[in-house]
N, C-alpha and C positions, 0 to 999 in steps of 0.2 A: 504494499500500499505506499508506504514512504518514497517507494522509487517511483511508482506513477505520478506520485502529487510532485516529485520533484520535476518530472516531465512538465507538468500542468507549470509549473512556475519558468521551467525553461521556454514553454510556447509564450507566456504572458510577456517573458523581455522581447522575445521575436517581434510582436506585436508593438512593442515600444521604440521598435528600431525602425518599425516601417515607415511611419509618418514621416521621421526625420529628414528623409533624402526625398521625399515626393516633391516639395515646391521646387528645390533648384532644379529640378530634371524637367519639372512640368513648365516651369517659368516662360521660358521663351514661346510656346505657345499661348498661355493663359494671359502673357501681358498684352497682346494685340487683340485677341478677343474681348478683353474686359475692358479695353481701352486705359489702361494704366501706363503709368510713367516706369521706367526701367528699375528705379530705386524702390519702388512701392514693395517690391519682395522683400527688401530689408526692414520694411516698416512692419510687416507682418510676421516675420522672423523675431523681430524686437517684442513686439506684443505676446508671440508665442514664449520667448524667454522671458518675458516679466511675470508671466503667469505662471511658468513653471518655478521661478524661484519664491514667490508667495505661497504656492501649495507646498512647496518644500520646506518653506520655515513653518508652515502650520501641521505638517504631517505628524510630528511628532504630537502634538494634542488630538487630532484626528485618528491616531492608531490607540492611542490609549483609551479613545472614548470608542471607536467604532470596532477595533481591532482590525489586523492585516488584512483578513479575509474580504471583509465589508468594503475596506477602503480601497481595495483592489477591482474590487466588482464596480463599485461606483465609478472609481477614475477610468476605467476601460470602457464602462457606459458612456462616460461623457467625451471620452476621445472618439469612441463608434460614432456617435451622432454628430460630433464635430465634422469629422471627416464626410460623413453622409453630406450632411448641408454645403461642406465645401463643394462636392460634385454637383450642388444642383445652386450654388452662388450666381445670382444674375448680375452682380456688379461686385465692385472692389470694396465698397463699405462692407458687405454681406461678411467677405473674407476677413476683415479686421474685425470685426463683431465676433464672428465665429472663432479665430483665433485665440480669444480669451478662454473658453473652454477647453479647448484642445492642449492650450500650455497649463493650466490648473489640473487636468488630469493626468498629463505627463508626469507633471512633479510629484503628485502623490504616489503613483504607483511605483514610482522609480526608489523613492526613499523606502515607502512600504517593503517591498521585495527584497533591496540590499539590506535593510535593518533585519527582516527576517532569514535571509541565508546566513548571516553574519553571526546572527544569534544562535542558530541552529543545525548549521551544515559545515564542513570542514572547507578548507581555502580553496580545494582546487574546483570545489562545486561555485564559488564566488568566480574565480576566473572565468569557468565555463559559462556562467550565467551571462558576463559581459563577453563573451565569444558570441553568443545568440543573439545579443544586440547587433552585433555585427551582421550576423547571418539576416536580421531582420531590415538592416539599412542596407544591403546589399540587392534584399529582395524588391525593394520598394521602386527604385530607377527600373528594374525589369519588368515588374507588371506594369510600370506608367508607361514605358517605351513600346510594349507589347500594344496597349489599347492605343495610343495614339499612331501606332503604324497602323493596327487592323481597324480603327475607327477614325482614326484623323481626330481625336478628342482627347483634352485630359480628363474630361470628367468620368469617364468608364473608369481610368485607372484610380481615382479617388474612390469612387463606389466599390470597386471591388475589396481596396482595403479596408473600407468601412465594414463591409461583408464579413470579412476575417475576423475584425475586432468584436462584430456582434457575437459569432460563432464564439468566441473567445468569452465572450460575457455570458452564454448560456454553460458552457463549461464551468465558468466558476460560480454560477448561480446553483448549479446540482452540486458542486464541491464546496460548497460553503462550510458546512459543518465539518469538513475534516480539517479546517486549518489550526483551529485549537485542539483537535484529538491528535494531531501530528505533532504540534509543538508540546503538548503533555507527554507522549512518547518519548521525545528528543529529552525532556526534562527528565524523566525517570533513568532513561538510560544513563545521562550523565550524573546522575546521582552517584556518589560513591567513586566516580572516577576522578584523576586527578586534572586538574586544568589544564588549559593548553599552555603551560608554562615554557613550552620549547619555543615560543615565538618571542613574545614581549613578556608573558608571565602575566596573567591574570592577577589582580589585586585580591589576594583572598580575603582580605578585610574588606571590601566592598561588595561581597557576595550576599545579597540579601538585605542590601543597604539603602536606604531612601535616595532617591535622585538627588541631585545638588539643584539648591533652587536656582545658582547662579552657575550655568554652564560653563560659562567663558573664565571663571577663575579657577578651572581645575587647570593645574600645570602643563603644556603642551597643547592645549586647545588651541589658542591663537595661533601658534605657529605650525599646527596641523591644517588649519584652516588655510593658511598660506601656501600652504603645499598643492592643496586642493585647487586653488585659485590658478596656478601657474601650471599646474597637469593639464587641465583644461584648455587655458589660455594658450598655450604651446600646439595641444592635439588640434585646435580649431583653426589657430594660425597657419599651420604646415597647410592641414587641408584647404583652406580657402585661399591662401597667398602662394604657396609651394608652386603651381602652375604658371601664374603672373613672373614669378623670378626667373623659372625655367625658359620661358618665352623671352621676358624683356632682358635678361642679363646675360643667358647663355646661349639665346637664338634657336632656340627647338621651337618645331612648328607645334601649333595647339596640340594637334590628335596625339602626338607623343607627348607633350606632357600633361595632358589628360590620362594617358595611360600610366603614366609613371606614379602620377597621384594615385589612381586607384591600386596601384601595387603598394603604395603607403598603405593606404587603409587594409590593403590584403595582409598587410606586415602584423599590423594589430591584432586581426581577426584569429589569423593562424596562431600568433604568437599567443594568444589568451587561450587558444587550445591547448599548446603545448605546454604552456605554463600551470594548466590545471594538473598535467601529470609530472611535472617537476616540483607541483608543492609537494607530492606524495613522501618526497625526499629531501627537499630543500624547503627551509621555513621563509616565510614571506618577508622578514627583515633581510635575508641577503637576497632574496629575490627581487625586491623594491631596488636595494641598493645596485645590483647586478644591472636592472632595466635599466636606471637610470645613466649609470655609465656608459652602456650601449647606446643609448640613444644621444648621450654627450658627443662620443665617437664619431657617429652618423652626422651630427651637425657639423662637427669639425672639417669632414670629408666635403661637407656643402661650400667650406668656407675656404680650402685650398684649391690653388689652381691647376686642378687634374684634368684628367679626358672626361667627356661629358658620362660616360658610363660609370664613372665613380659619383656621380651624382645620386643616379638612381640606385646603387648600391648605400650610399648615404640615406635615402629617403627611406628603402626599406629596413637600415638600422634602427632609424629614429621610430618606425613603427612597431618593431619587435621591441625596441626597449620600453616604449610607451607602455605597451601590452598589458604586463604584470602591474603596473604601478597602481593604477586607480582601483581595480578589485581587490589588490592587496592592502592598500591604505584602508579600503570600506569594510573588510573584514576583519581587519584587528582595531577595528573602533570598540567592540566590548572589552576585549582584552587591555588595551588600552586604558581607557577611561571608566571602566565598570559597566556591567551590562545594563543596571538601572539606570545610567545616564544615556546609553546608547540609540534610545529611539528617537528623542528629541535631538541629539547631537547628530545624526545620520541625516536628518532634514536640514539641520545648519549646513552640513557638509554639502549635501545636493545643492542649497542656494548658493554657496559661496561658488560652487563648482561652475554652477549655470551664468553666475556672474563675469568669473573667467571668460567663460565661452562667449557672452554677450559682449562685454567692454575691450579686451586685449586685442583680438583680430582687429575690431573697426579702429583702435588706437594706432597699431601698426601701419593701417592702411593710411591713416592721416597724415603720419610722418612719412612713409615713404613715398605720397603723393608730392610732399614740401620739399622732398630731399629726392630719394631714389630708391627702386625695390632692390638694389643691390644690398641694402643693408639686412635684408631677410637671414641670411646665415646667423649673422651678431645678434640678431633680435632673439632667434631661437636659441642660440646658444645661450643668452642673457636669461630666458625665462627656464630654461632646463637648470641654470646653476643655480638661481632662485628658490626651484623647487627643490634641486639636490639639498640647497642648505638651510631648508625649513626642516625637511624630512630628517638629515642629520641631527638637527637642534632636538626633535621630538626624540629621537632612539637617546641622545643624552639624558634629557628629561626624565622617560621611562627607567632609564638603566640607574639613575641616583633614586628615583622612587623606591626600585626594589633592592639596591643596596644600602639604602639610608646614609649615602654620602650626600 
């Protein structure tokens, strides 16, 4: 039963990734049909991101009130309805309005599922969970391109993804009683077991303790939030501006640049699949640090005046390096800061992560427009370095907490 239930969680994360890549792939066709300006897609994306940030911040209270199962169900219903609305939207104004429930639903389900898996499953499941997000993000443009090629319309693509989301809603509704039942089974199995001290070490004194009123007063929380900010900032910056760097600075053709960026995302997806197996032998602390160093090595390859083929290697290395960092940091939340604090803190981490996704790539674009896109490798290395320093600072705080030094 627990295995099949985990499959449902994986399916939910595929559905979370499906809408993320639809807008960008459909916008060249949507824009003229809706008589919208080119930058209107950015406004829609900003509204979605804002809704995601708000729902992530509120997710802790919502999960405590309704439970993970109901929050996931309601969130998926919201996203399904919003996507169906997208497929029938008569104007840009409707898309702007529908972007609100789409963002609110995405943030809640993201925080809820991450917290549930971090609390009840091993580290490899967290990596595979985010691997399935990559599967969904990859499937979205494929579905959209099929409908645009077959019917010449983007509306069928949004409708198809909405149908998939509604099917998941039905599955979640039928399996709703399992959420608390499976969680209780996990708690019984963990009773009498040694906490996962091999990673960062659970603070045994926090087991069963009340949640901290001031989450930000816990040592290491602010620094780990900075790590999340720069992780998502660099992931999205590479994805959004990498092709522009390749075309504008290295004079690659647009098709080749797009293909190489897809390999960057492929590196993230495959890297998370592999990381799930690696965590069976290697703890998250080592895996996160190794990933950061691999990503920095990839960034250095982008900076050096080497053959163009090394640019592709650099992008793939960045993707592979980034792969274990985000799920690893999420999975360590209960172990680092106490399970009683993880529900609320997971929502804050999601909110800060989406803030990095929303603000840092446009910030780079603004600076690059005033200077040159050739600053791309330097910016990537700066973001990676700040993330690395933040994560290492958290390691020192946790180590000092465990040893009492």
